[in-house]
N, C-alpha and C positions, 0 to 999 in steps of 0.2 A: 108679389106675383099673384095674378088671378088664376082661378081654377082652370079657365079655358086655355091658359098658357101651358099647362102641364101636358106632356105628350102621352101619358099613360093613365088616363082616368079609369077609376074602378067602377064597376056597376054597383048599384045599390043592393044592400042586403034585402032578402035572404038568399039571392042567387050566389052570393059570394064574390070575392075579388077575382079579376083576371090574373093570369100568370104574371103579366107585366106589373100589375098593381101590387101583387104579393112581393115581387122583387123590390119594388119601391119601399114597401113596409120594412123589409129586411134591411135595406140600405139606411133607412131612417134610424132604426134602433141600433144598427151597427155603429152609425156615426155618433149617436149619443154615448154609447159605451166607449167608443174610440177616444173621446175627449175626457172621459171620467175614469172608469175602472181600469181600462186597458190603455191608458195614456202612454205608458212606457213602451208599448209596442207600436202604436200608431202615431202618437204625437209626443215623442220624447223631448222635443223643443219646449213643450209647455211645462215640463218638470212638475206635473201634477197640479197645475194651477187650478183647474176646474174640479179637482178631487181633494184629497187630503194632503196634498203636497208630495214632495219627493223623499220625505224622511230625513232631509238634510237642511238645506237653507230655505226652501220654499214651503210655506205653511199650508197653502191650499185654501180655496174659498169655502169648501164644505166644512172645514174645521170650525168656522164661525157659526155654522147653522145646524149641523147634524151630530148626533151622538156617535162617539167612537171611544176614545179613551176617557172622555167625560161628556156630560150632557150640556151643551151650550144653552144660554138663557133663552134664546128665541124658541128652540124646540121645547124646552121645559114649559114655557109660557103657552105654547100651542097645545101641549098635552093637557095642561090644566083647563084650558078653554074647552077642549074636546070632551073632557071628563066632567065638565060643568062644576069644577072645583072653584074656578074663577070665571064665571060666565060673562064678565065684562071684557069685550075684545080690546079695550083700551090698553090693557096690560101687555098683550101680545104686540099690538101696534107700537107701543113705546119701545119694546125690545128690538123690533126689526127696523125702526127708524133711527137707531143709533148709527151715526155716519158710517163707520167701518162696516157694520152689518148691512146697511142699506146699499152700500156700494157693491158688496159681494152679491147680494140678492139680485141687483139689476144687471150685473155683469153676466151672471148665470142666465137671467131672463133674456138677455140679448142673444146669447148662444142658442137658447131654446127657440126663440123667435126666428132666428136665421134658419135653423134646421127645419122648423115647421114650414116656413115659406118655401124653402127649396123643394121639399118632398110632398107638400100637400097644397099649398096655395093660400087663398084668402079665407079665413075662418068665418067670415060673414056668409059665404056661399053655402047653401043647404047641402049640396052634393059633397062639399068638403067635410061638413059635419059627419055625414054618414060614413064617408071614407075613413076619417080619422077614428071614429068609434069602432069601425070594423078592424082597423089596424090594431087598436089597443086590445080589443077582445081576443084577437089571435095571439098577440103577445102575452096577454094574461093567462090564456089557457094553454100556452106552449104548443101551438100548432103551426108555427111558422117554420119554413125550411131550416135545416140545421146550419150552424155557423162553422162549416168544415175548415175554411181557411184559417179562421181565428184559433180553432181548436188545435190545428197543426202547429201553430206558432207559440202556444203556451206549453211550457215544459211540464213533464209528467209530475214533478214534485212541487209545482206551483199550486198553492191553495185554490186558485181560480180554475184549475183544470176541470173540476167537477161540473161546472156550469159553462165553461168556455165554448162548448159546442152547441149552445142553445141560445135563442133570442127570447128571453123571458126574465121575470123577476122571481128569484127564490127567497130573497130576504124580505119577509112580509112587512117589516117596519119601513121599507123603502117606499111603499105606496103612500104612507102617511108623510114621509119626508118630502116626497114630490109634491103632495098637496100643500104642505106647509110652505114650501118655496113659492108656489103660485100665490097663495094667500098673502104671503109677505110682500111680493111684488105689487099686488093690488093695494096693500096697505101703504106702500111707499109712494106710488105714483097715482093711485086712483084709476078712474075710468078713462084712460087715454086711448090712442088709436089702436093699441095692442090689446085692449080689454077683451074683445070677442075671442081672440086666440087664447087668452089666459082662461076665460070661463069655459071654453070648449075643452081645453086640456084638463081643467079641474073636473069637468063632467066625465071625461074619458077615464080619468084616474078613479073616480067614484065607481063607475060601472066596471072598470077593469079590476079594481080591488075586490068587488063583490064576486066577479067571475073567478078570479084567481083563487080566492079562499074556498069557493064552492067546488070548482073543478079539481084543484090541486090539494085541497084539504090542509093548507098551511095553518089556518086559524079558524076560529068560529066566525060565522057570518049570519046573515038573516036566515031564519028557518025556511023562508019561501024560496031562497036561492038554492036550487039543486041542479047538478050538471045535467043538461039536456036542452032540447029545443025551446021548451016553454020559458025557461029562465033566460035563454039567449035572446028571445024575442022581447021579453019583459025588460031586460037591461038595455037593449037597443032603444026601446021606446022611452025609457026613463032617461037614458043618456041624452037623447035629442031634446027632451024637455029641460033637463038640467043645463044644457049648453047655452041657454038664454036666461038662466035663473041662477045667479051667483049664490044667493042665500041657500037655495035648495041643494046645489052641488056641494057647497061647503058643509051644509048640515048633514048630508049623506056620508061624506067622508068621516066627519066627526062621530056620527052614529056608529059607523063600522069600527072606529077605533074604540069606542066604549064597549061594543060587543066583544072585540078582541080582548079587552082588558078584564071585563066583568062577566061576560057571557049573557048579559041581560039586554034585551031589545027595548 
């Protein structure tokens, strides 16, 4: 889908998104969560397929990729790469190209690509880049409208209740998990027709992670990132630059992970 086909285009920053664009952002992030963390509410037929399974018969794709009860080999390899303990990307690439893992990575990538196309359009379009980076910044800094409907559907004793009413990421490790999945997809298929969307998403994760840690104080981040307009403008500029530079986008996420772990820039 091309950007011109979308009915609610958002104006470029710094004017901020229109009300209709903001609703579109909310719909996008809601749908991401509806297939993953809140699958039991919105997509019970999936039985947690795009998450960690249903706790019974379905294992779930993320079980192969992300740490929960244990740390899967792909994520362990990514952390070693980010921490420069094993700077050769070949180790990470070998882990994600294991057939079962690669299949999981690409099935998740297909879902992400479908949702991106539905709510944003063509990642090659410059206006889409600005739009998506704005959406991610608002998600990262927790300034999207509340998720009232979802909050009402989550039981008071559900561990998810604390965050059910907001569209944001509170689990800081999830920024790096998202980046790892994108890098894994690129390692599996290379620069195919979906490459621009993957690089843009990685750039948005990099800028969003920096904003999230600065605004919400979840973890240490670059000293130059401080909550306020100056950092907001800086991250927008960098995000646009990273959106066409895979190495720089991946390098920024890995640098933020090192800062998270060591406190050193």
